[in-house]
MARMARDO-483137 format. One record per residue (C-alpha): residue in three letters; x negated, y, z negated. Coordinates in steps of 0.05 Angstrom, whole numbers, plus 5000, padded with zeros to 4 digits. Each point is the difference from the previous one (the first is absolute). Layout:
N
ALAXYZ;...
// end
This chain:
932
UNK328528818374;UNK507449844995;UNK501850565049;UNK494649755048;UNK502749294996;UNK507050245014;UNK497650425059;UNK496149415028;UNK506149554997;UNK504250545035;UNK495250185056;UNK497149305014;UNK506749685008;UNK497949475049;UNK494349764957;UNK504250044936;UNK505849635034;UNK495349445021;UNK497449904929;UNK507150074972;UNK502749485049;UNK494449514983;UNK501050084925;UNK507649965007;UNK499649365040;UNK494849704953;UNK503650174935;UNK506949815025;UNK497549355030;UNK496049834938;UNK505850124952;UNK505049635045;UNK495449405009;UNK498250024926;UNK507449964987;UNK500549435049;UNK494449634964;UNK503150134932;UNK506749765027;UNK496549395028;UNK497249844931;UNK506650144964;UNK503949575049;UNK494849454995;UNK500050014924;UNK507650064998;UNK500849415046;UNK494749644960;UNK503350144932;UNK506449705027;UNK496649355021;UNK493849904958;UNK503149564947;UNK501749265008;UNK505449704956;UNK494749824948;UNK493450324983;UNK496149404971;UNK500049275021;UNK498049534944;UNK497649315022;UNK497149394965;UNK492850064977;UNK495249805055;UNK504550225057;UNK496250355057;UNK500150744984;UNK495750305054;UNK501550215071;UNK506950085032;UNK505749624968;UNK503449505046;UNK507649995001;UNK500349284979;UNK495650134939;UNK505550414966;UNK504549385000;UNK494649474993;UNK501549354962;UNK493850054956;UNK503550064932;UNK495950184939;UNK503450564961;UNK503549844935;UNK506650304975;UNK496350264939;UNK495350395046;UNK506150305034;UNK502650224932;UNK493350344985;UNK500150365066;UNK507050274987;UNK497450294935;UNK494350405032;UNK501350754993;UNK501950315067;UNK503049365031;UNK506950165027;UNK501649335032;UNK496349334998;UNK503549515047;UNK497549274998;UNK500249535058;UNK499349244994;UNK499649655068;UNK502349304984;UNK498849695068;UNK503349835066;UNK506749645000;UNK503349655058;UNK506850275020;UNK503749605052;UNK504750445042;UNK506249655025;UNK498349905073;UNK505249535029;UNK502049795070;UNK506849765024;UNK499349375042;UNK507349815004;UNK500650135075;UNK494249535015;UNK503349414965;UNK502849465046;UNK506149774961;UNK500649375042;UNK493149734983;UNK499349534941;UNK493050254985;UNK496150585028;UNK493750424987;UNK499150755008;UNK493250325002;UNK499250704971;UNK493550325023;UNK497650644966;UNK494950475031;UNK497450484948;UNK497150685017;UNK496750494953;UNK495050584997;UNK503950415050;UNK500949415046;UNK492549875007;UNK500249354960;UNK504049425027;UNK501049324968;UNK503749435033;UNK502649674936;UNK501949284990;UNK507249865021;UNK505649864952;UNK504249395018;UNK507449964984;UNK502949304998;UNK507649955008;UNK503549334991;UNK507249754997;UNK497549434956;UNK500250084925;UNK494050374970;UNK498349894927;UNK496350584966;UNK495149944944;UNK502750104929;UNK494149924953;UNK492449995001;UNK496049574952;UNK496749324998;UNK505549795046;UNK503350425054;UNK507549984984;UNK505050165055;UNK507250234991;UNK502849315016;UNK495649684946;UNK494749735046;UNK493149984967;UNK493650025040;UNK492849954978;UNK496450675017;UNK494049635028;UNK504349595047;UNK503650635022;UNK493450365013;UNK497349435042;UNK506150025045;UNK498550735016;UNK492450084998;UNK497450654972;UNK506650244972;UNK500649674931;UNK506849725019;UNK506650214969;UNK503850125064;UNK507649875005;UNK502449305019;UNK504149855062;UNK505049424997;UNK500249605065;UNK506449665024;UNK497149334975;UNK499150304930;UNK492550075004;UNK496850634970;UNK494150355031;UNK496550644978;UNK500250655039;UNK493050294989;UNK499650694968;UNK494150175044;UNK497049775066;UNK492650164993;UNK494650045052;UNK494850134945;UNK499749984925;UNK494950574996;UNK503250554957;UNK496950525046;UNK504149725058;UNK506749934965;UNK503350575037;UNK497649765068;UNK499949244995;UNK505149834947;UNK507350025022;UNK505449994947;UNK506349605014;UNK507050214977;UNK505549475004;UNK507450165006;UNK506049535003;UNK505550175050;UNK506349824963;UNK506349735034;UNK503650664990;UNK494750365041;UNK496550334941;UNK492749924979;UNK496849794934;UNK492750084984;UNK496349364981;UNK492950264989;UNK501650254930;UNK499049804928;UNK506549984960;UNK496549964932;UNK503949394978;UNK506850255024;UNK504349645052;UNK499650185073;UNK506950324995;UNK496650634972;UNK496750125067;UNK504350505038;UNK503049845068;UNK499350545053;UNK503050145068;UNK493450275026;UNK493449645004;UNK494850504974;UNK492849854983;UNK495250414958;UNK493150155024;UNK494849924946;UNK496750685001;UNK496750274938;UNK498450734988;UNK494550194951;UNK501950564951;UNK495750284945;UNK503249964931;UNK497750534950;UNK502150204930;UNK500950734981;UNK502450424943;UNK506550295028;UNK499750634958;UNK493050235018;UNK500849785073;UNK506150455006;UNK496250584970;UNK494049895044;UNK503049855068;UNK507550124991;UNK501249265014;UNK506950044969;UNK501950515053;UNK498049515055;UNK505449494983;UNK504649915060;UNK504549444975;UNK501449684933;UNK496550314940;UNK493150174973;UNK496249554953;UNK501750104927;UNK494250154952;UNK501549364961;UNK501849585061;UNK498649284980;UNK500049335035;UNK506349594992;UNK501649264999;UNK506249695029;UNK502349305019;UNK495249945059;UNK493950264962;UNK496350654986;UNK501650625040;UNK495450595013;UNK503450675013;UNK496550425053;UNK500650655037;UNK499049805073;UNK497650435057;UNK504950165055;UNK494649855052;UNK494749464991;UNK495050345047;UNK499249375042;UNK499349975076;UNK501949315025;UNK505149765051;UNK502449305018;UNK502849785067;UNK503849354990;UNK501749555058;UNK504949414993;UNK500149395046;UNK504449364997;UNK495349425015;UNK501749395041;UNK503349434962;UNK494049535005;UNK496150424950;UNK504949964941;UNK496549414967;UNK493350364995;UNK502350354936;UNK500549334965;UNK492649835011;UNK496350654991;UNK492450015008;UNK495550325053;UNK502449575058;UNK507350194988;UNK498050734992;UNK496550005067;UNK505849665036;UNK505150494971;UNK495450595015;UNK499949835074;UNK507349785004;UNK504650315052;UNK507150224991;UNK505250535015;UNK498350735016;UNK497150394941;UNK504050564967;UNK495650534967;UNK502050424939;UNK495550554972;UNK499250134925;UNK496350544962;UNK497249794932;UNK500850694969;UNK507250045023;UNK501449314972;UNK497150224934;UNK504450624997;UNK506149575011;UNK497849504947;UNK498350514947;UNK506550375012;UNK503949364991;UNK496049814937;UNK502150664968;UNK507349785002;UNK502549744933;UNK500149244998;UNK495749935062;UNK494049555009;UNK493450284972;UNK495150335048;UNK494749464988;UNK497749444955;UNK492850054975;UNK495949474965;UNK493050305011;UNK496950655021;UNK494150095047;UNK494850514979;UNK495950165063;UNK493450364997;UNK498450615043;UNK498149945074;UNK492549875011;UNK497450675027;UNK492850085026;UNK496550625026;UNK499650095075;UNK494250275040;UNK503750635021;UNK501650204928;UNK506949685000;UNK502349354968;UNK501649315025;UNK504749474971;UNK497449295005;UNK504249495037;UNK503649444964;UNK495749374993;UNK504149375015;UNK495149604957;UNK501350424937;UNK506749864969;UNK503150454946;UNK498749784929;UNK506949694989;UNK502249334973;UNK502549515052;UNK507350104984;UNK499650765004;UNK495849975063;UNK505049535033;UNK505850464981;UNK496750635026;UNK497649675064;UNK506949745016;UNK503650664986;UNK495250485035;UNK499049985075;UNK493250334997;UNK497449794931;UNK492550114996;UNK499350145074;UNK498750755001;UNK493950264963;UNK495249754947;UNK501450214929;UNK495150054943;UNK500449494945;UNK507449824992;UNK502349864929;UNK504149394986;UNK507550114994;UNK503150104933;UNK501249374962;UNK506549655016;UNK505450464973;UNK503749484961;UNK504649835058;UNK503050435054;UNK501750724984;UNK505850315036;UNK498350705026;UNK506350414995;UNK500250735024;UNK503650514956;UNK498950565050;UNK496550215064;UNK495050575005;UNK497550365062;UNK492349995000;UNK499950635044;UNK503850394946;UNK495149814945;UNK493950175039;UNK494750555002;UNK498450495055;UNK495449825058;UNK494250384969;UNK499849474945;UNK502649405039;UNK494249584975;UNK503050034929;UNK506849765022;UNK502149404958;UNK506449785034;UNK499950215073;UNK496849485044;UNK493750265033;UNK500149955076;UNK493150145030;UNK500450325069;UNK495549925059;UNK493350354994;UNK498550015075;UNK504250055063;UNK499649265015;UNK502549794931;UNK505550535001;UNK502349735067;UNK500049284976;UNK504050194938;UNK504950425040;UNK498150634962;UNK502749684936;UNK496849804935;UNK497749294986;UNK504549664948;UNK498749334966;UNK503249355020;UNK502249434954;UNK492949814981;UNK499150194926;UNK492550005012;UNK500450415063;UNK498550715021;UNK501950534981;UNK501149834927;UNK507049994971;UNK502750524951;UNK504949854943;UNK507149935027;UNK503149624941;UNK499750384934;UNK501949734932;UNK499050284930;UNK494149834955;UNK505149724951;UNK503049525051;UNK493149795024;UNK497649774931;UNK502249275010;UNK496349985066;UNK493850304969;UNK500349504943;UNK498849445050;UNK492750225005;UNK496650224935;UNK495050475034;UNK505650395034;UNK504250034937;UNK494350354964;UNK498050485056;UNK505650025052;UNK499250705029;UNK496350145064;UNK500250764997;UNK502650594959;UNK501550645037;UNK499250624957;UNK502850695011;UNK497050564959;UNK504450544971;UNK499350745016;UNK497149955072;UNK503150535044;UNK494550175049;UNK493249755020;UNK494950414962;UNK494249904953;UNK504549974939;UNK504349445030;UNK493949605021;UNK496950064931;UNK506649804966;UNK500549375042;UNK492749834989;UNK500850064924;UNK506049535001;UNK496349505044;UNK494050014953;UNK504549894940;UNK503449405035;UNK493249695012;UNK497950124928;UNK506449694971;UNK500849405048;UNK493449875035;UNK503849945066;UNK497850275068;UNK503350665021;UNK500250365066;UNK502150735003;UNK504550075060;UNK502150724987;UNK498050385063;UNK498849375040;UNK502649885069;UNK501549445049;UNK494449945051;UNK500049565062;UNK495549384996;UNK498649625064;UNK500849254993;UNK498649495054;UNK504449384998;UNK497549345030;UNK504249665053;UNK505849604972;UNK500749255007;UNK506750075036;UNK498150485056;UNK499150684969;UNK493950355029;UNK494950374958;UNK502850664975;UNK497050634971;UNK504750334951;UNK500050584951;UNK501749884928;UNK501350554950;UNK495149974943;UNK499750504942;UNK493950454995;UNK498650374936;UNK497850734996;UNK503250215066;UNK503650594967;UNK493550314976;UNK497049935069;UNK506050345032;UNK499950604954;UNK492550075010;UNK500949955076;UNK505350545000;UNK495650484961;UNK493849855042;UNK503750105065;UNK502950674977;UNK493250234976;UNK497049865069;UNK505850365034;UNK499650624956;UNK492550045004;UNK500049985076;UNK505650505004;UNK496250484955;UNK493749935043;UNK503450125067;UNK504150584973;UNK493850314970;UNK496249915065;UNK505650335039;UNK500250614953;UNK492450054995;UNK499350005075;UNK505150565008;UNK496750434946;UNK493049885028;UNK502150215069;UNK503350634973;UNK493550194964;UNK495949885063;UNK504650465037;UNK498750554949;UNK492449955000;UNK499150725028;UNK504950294951;UNK496449674941;UNK493450255028;UNK502750715001;UNK502249944928;UNK493049764982;UNK497150615037;UNK504050484957;UNK497649684937;UNK504849454980;UNK496349494957;UNK500049265018;UNK504749814942;UNK505150505024;UNK499949735071;UNK501149304974;UNK505650224954;UNK503450365059;UNK500249355040;UNK502449604940;UNK505450514983;UNK502750035071;UNK500149235005;UNK503449904933;UNK505150545017;UNK501749645064;UNK500249354961;UNK505150284951;UNK504350275057;UNK499649345036;UNK501649634936;UNK506350424989;UNK502249885071;UNK498449264992;UNK504349964937;UNK505850275041;UNK499249505058;UNK497549394961;UNK506949724981;UNK503050065071;UNK493549715029;UNK500349424951;UNK507249875018;UNK498249955074;UNK495249434986;UNK504749654951;UNK496550194936;UNK503450324940;UNK496050504958;UNK502350444944;UNK499650764997;UNK494549944947;UNK496049575048;UNK501050505056;UNK497250554955;UNK493449615000;UNK498850325069;UNK498050654965;UNK494249744957;UNK498049505053;UNK499650565052;UNK495950444955;UNK495349444978;UNK499049745071;UNK498350685028;UNK495550174941;UNK496249355007;UNK499650075076;UNK497650724995;UNK493949874956;UNK495449835057;UNK502350575046;UNK499550494941;UNK492949784988;UNK498350115074;UNK503450694997;UNK495950194939;UNK493649835038;UNK501850455058;UNK494250455023;UNK501750675031;UNK494550035053;UNK501249305028;UNK507549994994;UNK500950665040;UNK496349725060;UNK503249465043;UNK494749505021;UNK500449425046;UNK500049314969;UNK493749645021;UNK499749265005;UNK495849634949;UNK496249645054;UNK499450065074;UNK503949485037;UNK500449795072;UNK503950475043;UNK506549725028;UNK503850235060;UNK506449634984;UNK505950214956;UNK499349384956;UNK492650134991;UNK501350734981;UNK505449774951;UNK495049534967;UNK494850574997;UNK505150474969;UNK501849494947;UNK492749894983;UNK498650765001;UNK504950134943;UNK499349394955;UNK503650324941;UNK506350135041;UNK499749335033;UNK499049654933;UNK505850384969;UNK504849805056;UNK497649285002;UNK500349954924;UNK507250235000;UNK501949485050;UNK495849474965;UNK503550154935;UNK506849915032;UNK498249355035;UNK496449724939;UNK505750194955;UNK505149645043;UNK495949375000;UNK498750024926;UNK507250174981;UNK502849465045;UNK495049504972;UNK501750204929;UNK507449955015;UNK499249325033;UNK495849754943;UNK505350244952;UNK505549675041;UNK496149365010;UNK498149964927;UNK507350064979;UNK503449625056;UNK495849404979;UNK505049954943;UNK507550055004;UNK500250524945;UNK495250435040;UNK504149915063;UNK506150284965;UNK496050614978;UNK496350125065;UNK506450075040;UNK501650614958;UNK493750395018;UNK498249815071;UNK503550595034;UNK496850524955;UNK493149705012;UNK501150115075;UNK501850734988;UNK493850114958;UNK495549675052;UNK503050435055;UNK498850624957;UNK492649844993;UNK499349905075;UNK503850655015;UNK495550424954;UNK493849695030;UNK502250165071;UNK502150714981;UNK493250124971;UNK496849775064;UNK504550435043;UNK498650604955;UNK492549925006;UNK500349945076;UNK504550605007;UNK495650444957;UNK493949735035;UNK502550285066;UNK501650674967;UNK493050044971;UNK497049865068;UNK504650475038;UNK494150435024;UNK496749395030;UNK506249805039;UNK500850725023;UNK492850005026;UNK501149355038;UNK506350285033;UNK496350645018;UNK494549625036;UNK505149645043;UNK502349384963;UNK507149825022;UNK505449874948;UNK500249265017;UNK492749934983;UNK501050364934;UNK506049544984;UNK495849395016;UNK494550264955;UNK504950084942;UNK503049315011;UNK493249685004;UNK497950334936;UNK506549784967;UNK499049295024;UNK492850014974;UNK502450234931;UNK505449475003;UNK495049445014;UNK495350244945;UNK505550094949;UNK503949365018;UNK493749585000;UNK497850274933;UNK507049944972;UNK500849275022;UNK493249814970;UNK501450384936;UNK507149734993;UNK497949285013;UNK494050044954;UNK503850324944;UNK505649495008;UNK495149424995;UNK497050324937;UNK506550184964;UNK505149495024;UNK495049435001;UNK500749745071;UNK502050125071;UNK505049645043;UNK502650045071;UNK505450504983;UNK495150504972;UNK495149945058;UNK505650075051;UNK502750604964;UNK493150334996;UNK498749915074;UNK507050235019;UNK499750614955;UNK493150195027;UNK502449965072;UNK506250414983;UNK495750514965;UNK495650095061;UNK506150105043;UNK503150504951;UNK493550384992;UNK499550065076;UNK507150245004;UNK498550504945;UNK495750365051;UNK506450255034;UNK500950554949;UNK492950275007;UNK500749955076;UNK506350434997;UNK496250494955;UNK494850105055;UNK505250365042;UNK501250504946;UNK492750184986;UNK498750765010;UNK494349915051;UNK497850735004;UNK500150124925;UNK496049374986;UNK494750165053;UNK499450714973;UNK498949734930;UNK494749535026;
// end
């Protein structure tokens, strides 16, 4: 049998070459695309292993904290304390814990950047008294919010001005004058009195009001309460401030200046948090983010000096605030100067409408002013960054579910005031331009108890939040970088100028603030002692990193789970495993602002757990679909070639049956020939696989290339089973006689080429079905592969971790999809080519009876188009149906791709008729008619 197989391969070179080419193409393509799929998985997993881990694996929060659903960015730095220092110690002792870094968010402090304006050039040095109006216009939220703030009035007089020296039951001035506070307050309604005294030429003293108020409502302080600053123009041309408190010292301590500068009262909210410097450095490398000064010492403690207690802090280089101020200055007409001695709503209205000289406008940026202030505060002997006597502890924004699956933040309610005492509320309202005007917050805790006087906040160093941050895939777990939600639709992106939305000076605003002032737990103890509940359980979160995690696998997941379970057992706290989590976009709709900002739809970055497991599963599922389809189309291509070769040898097999070959031997002959060709094709494929892979940008090893040999043998063996069975059933008497193929049923006779093409397709349903099935397999495979790829991409791109991985594999997925389509089309072309060869006698007969070549060509193209329509239609239906079943849904992309692929398949199938048409010219007409 071996000699007969060898003889058959030598003498039937055309048939053998056809099978060899089909097997070579199938095996090489299968191995190359398998290598591409493997490379895809390795690149995906490699990219994933480099990005799967956030800086900490477990987030420990107070008992009762929400532990289900995505974790909002502001929840990792929430002010809901409730973890004791003893519980932190127990967590550090859990086996497997590498780092346990505590975070105690103490509250929001007011920092007042030094925003000053030089008014010297506006002063009329000839006037005895004059009044300058300073008008701020505040813009925030990328310029969408605009607030016309209450003006500041600067009173300049050549007359003597007596500043206040002491506060008490009597107001004591530097010249010894004593005034009853009630009398002083009545002279300037709504201010409480205490303004400097002006001495008239006749010796009379009258008070310069500290404020000219149009309303005493705290909510309107920044728009209808105008502070007044008084300056004395001395005979030597210098200026001395009078609206000061000398704390019992003579007025000679007040400096004299050549320039008249006024400070704008503009507070900036900054979150103060306490950390353990050692564990924070190990967890986030915070010590490496210091840009000036030094890092916090482990035992950094609060200090006391002559002016009171001092709190050392590590301050952020950037406050993450977006707010600008345009300040205009106008010198008013002389008839208005006396209004500042009466105060009250009527005076406020007259001054507000007063005319004067042309306005000079100066722009200021609050963040820039902060950077200058904090830099100056770092200089030895400089003024502290801020003075703090209470800390605001805001609750989270009030989110509600939206009808479209997103979220909505409720607007601020003017009728609901924050739960603050009157003094704290008055201070915050006066310092903040937008206090309580942005969004509604859930229940707001009262501020910390009075801190035993004012605490000076003194920076020891500056840290860059961007240098102590995490990658974008875990941005939702970032503790120190200010979150800036970007526009979720084209309208919002346009309104925001393609930039993220940053908070303004509203400590209760949106988005929530992150810690930008860090002190040590040791230094914070005196502050915590002011409120017993906080002193016992001061921590808001503990971030835990587990030891021994190198890659994301089942062992790592189990190790983290065991540590988390042990933490719960020892402390009773709530834990969230964030290993393998990722930032996911959450759509949030913001209500219109009270100062002009329209409604916005933004994307926040929340943290979703379990994303890593979903990505690994998606990678494996996608590759399984790709390899399965590649195996099917390659097997179909080889099976079709072997089946056609067996049909061409039907007479030879019949002769062998006549001379006594048993059925098993005929089947073995076919199997042996096919497997021999498969081995030859496999060896050739092994030689060309590596260069072919290089051409499509895939790298495979020599060992992978050698897979062509067993793949070729197995493919041809599997594809030869059915032809071998048919060969074994060959009957000598019937196989030696050529008979015409009769139609299964009589159809209507057609006199057109298209009608004859339809009749021919129906007359040989097996051949038609084979050709259409090949095309349907190719079309359906493209639809299914593309859908699987898109589902894979969509499932991952929904998270930032998945987006980083998906970029690595997109090109290889395109190569694999193109390979599936190519094999499907080659199978179709092969079937159509062999179909014409099998029907060569029919075409010879038609030509003999007078059919012109053009008619024969049209017949071939019509049959090709018919097969294309059948195959494309079936492929589109099968691909769409299978996609809906496996992927779980259909969208416009899949339907458009299915229709486009079907139309392209019809066109390609029709064009595939060119090769059979050319073959018609080469048919041996006389020989074929003789055989008939």
